[in-house]
C-alpha positions, 0 to 999 in steps of 0.5 A, a space after each residue: 500500499 505504501 509504495 502504491 501511495 508514493 506512486 499515486 503521489 509521484 503521479 501527480 507531482 508528474 502528471 500535473 494533478 490526479 487522474 480525472 478523465 475518460 479518453 472520451 471526456 479529453 477528447 470532449 473537454 479539448 473540443 477534438 474529435 474522438 478519433 482524432 484524440 486516439 490517433 495522436 496519443 498513439 503517435 505519441 507513444 501511449 499504450 491504449 486507454 480503453 474508453 471507460 479508464 479514468 487516466 487523463 489529468 488536466 494537463 492532458 486536455 490543455 496538452 490536447 487543446 494546444 496541439 489542435 490550436 496550432 493545427 487549426 493556426 497552419 503551424 502544423 499540417 494536419 497531415 503530418 501531425 501524427 508524425 510529428 507526434 510520433 518524433 516528439 514521443 519517441 525522442 521525449 520517451 527516451 530521454 524520460 527513461 534515462 532520467 528515471 534511471 539516474 533518479 532510481 540509481 540517485 535512491 539505490 545508492 542513498 538507503 536513508 532515502 530509499 526509505 523515506 517516501 516523503 524524502 523521495 516526493 519532495 525530491 522529485 517535485 524540487 528536481 522535475 522544474 530544474 529539469 524542465 529549465 535545462 531542457 528549455 534551454 537546450 531545446 532553445 540553444 538548438 533552436 537557434 542554432 537550426 534557425 541560424 543554419 537555415 537562414 544561410 542557405 534559404 535558398 535549399 529546402 530545410 527537409 532536402 539538403 546536400 550535406 555530408 553523411 558519415 557513420 563511425 563504428 566499433 570494431 569488433 563490437 558484437 565479439 566484444 559483447 560476448 566477452 565483457 561483462 554490462 558494466 563494462 560494455 557500459 562503460 565502453 559505450 559511454 567512453 565512445 558516445 562521449 567521444 564521438 558526441 564531443 568530437 562532433 560538436 567540435 566541428 559543427 556536425 549534428 549527431 544523428 543518433 548512436 546505433 549500437 556500436 556506431 554513430 551517424 553524423 551530419 555535417 555542411 562541410 567537406 573539411 569538417 566532416 574529414 576532422 570529424 572521421 580522422 579526430 574520431 579514429 585517432 582518439 580512439 586509437 589513443 584510448 586503451 579503453 577503446 577499440 580501433 573505429 572505422 569510418 565511411 562518409 558520403 556527400 550528397 542531396 539527403 532527406 532530413 524527416 523529424 531529425 532522421 536522415 534518409 536516402 541513397 546518400 545515406 545508404 552509401 555511406 553505411 556500405 563504405 563503412 562496411 569496406 573500410 579496414 579498423 582505424 581507416 576511413 573511406 569516402 565516396 567519389 563526391 566527398 574525395 572530389 570535394 576534399 581534392 587539394 586541401 593541403 590537410 589531407 591525402 586520397 588513395 583511391 581503391 580499387 572498384 568494388 561491388 556491395 550491395 545496391 552498388 557496382 564497381 563502387 570506387 571508393 577513397 581511403 581519407 587520411 591526413 598528410 604525413 607531415 600532419 599525422 599523430 603519433 600512434 600508440 605506444 607499443 607498451 600501452 595496453 591494446 583494448 582488442 588483446 584484453 577484451 576481445 582475445 584477439 592478437 594486435 596484428 589482427 586488427 585489420 581484419 573487418 568484421 561482418 557488419 550489419 547493412 542499413 537499407 
């Protein structure tokens, strides 16, 4: 009973009041057709509620009213409102899950807190406004950045732009997951994500998503893309706690849709990554042409190869110019592959199988 009381109290804090409406009542209060309210609720990623379940609050009514007003004002096209809701629900559900994990770890690490329901409720009540402030600040900062990018190229559609797409993935990830425990795997993923997001931000790129053992990013500049891929390979090589990485990049027009990217250029970058050796960066013909003549880099064209969807694909290996290459790992440093993957360090040149992306 105590746990149920705590759960109800936390719900009132998090949901902005007690549950007192059915789904049909929310639709009626907000003035939104019943079927449309059901469609939006599902698109946001929430479990479907039976018509007689009292699970909604005043905040749900207000959210439905605001959404309807945005559509009525023409700010959101009615034809894509469900897609917009899905994008919002997907990204915010991941954020919420991560934040609950943090809160749970905090409670577990403080036994005196775990035993005091009143303190837990007060903690959530105190933290919630602070989290909202931080999230609002980050959101506005990203709005400003993307608005500036859009205004810099007013003649190019926002949904279909010419950009560089890159994948960087960890070599031997599948084998690694079979050899280390969950805590060690979490540490490796955290190190990789930290390095990847730092380097991509430093060079004005955008992380599209982390996909298990790899990061997908985009950038407007060929030179910045080269710096991202090469720097990530160098930092992974210098970090004994990370496996080697490899990268594939392609340039061209892509479709941007609700924060994700699509099109043949994305598929081409993925295929190039699957061809790359550990520690190397492969680029397509368009990106190689854009980088030709840049004194900081060298390009070595490879023999034509065939991969699914591409016949006689001719990639180029991208490197720093000889006088700009950093030093390699010292021989005395422990090698990640030998320690975690059970591989001879000389075997790092072999490329493991990698799932393709359609």
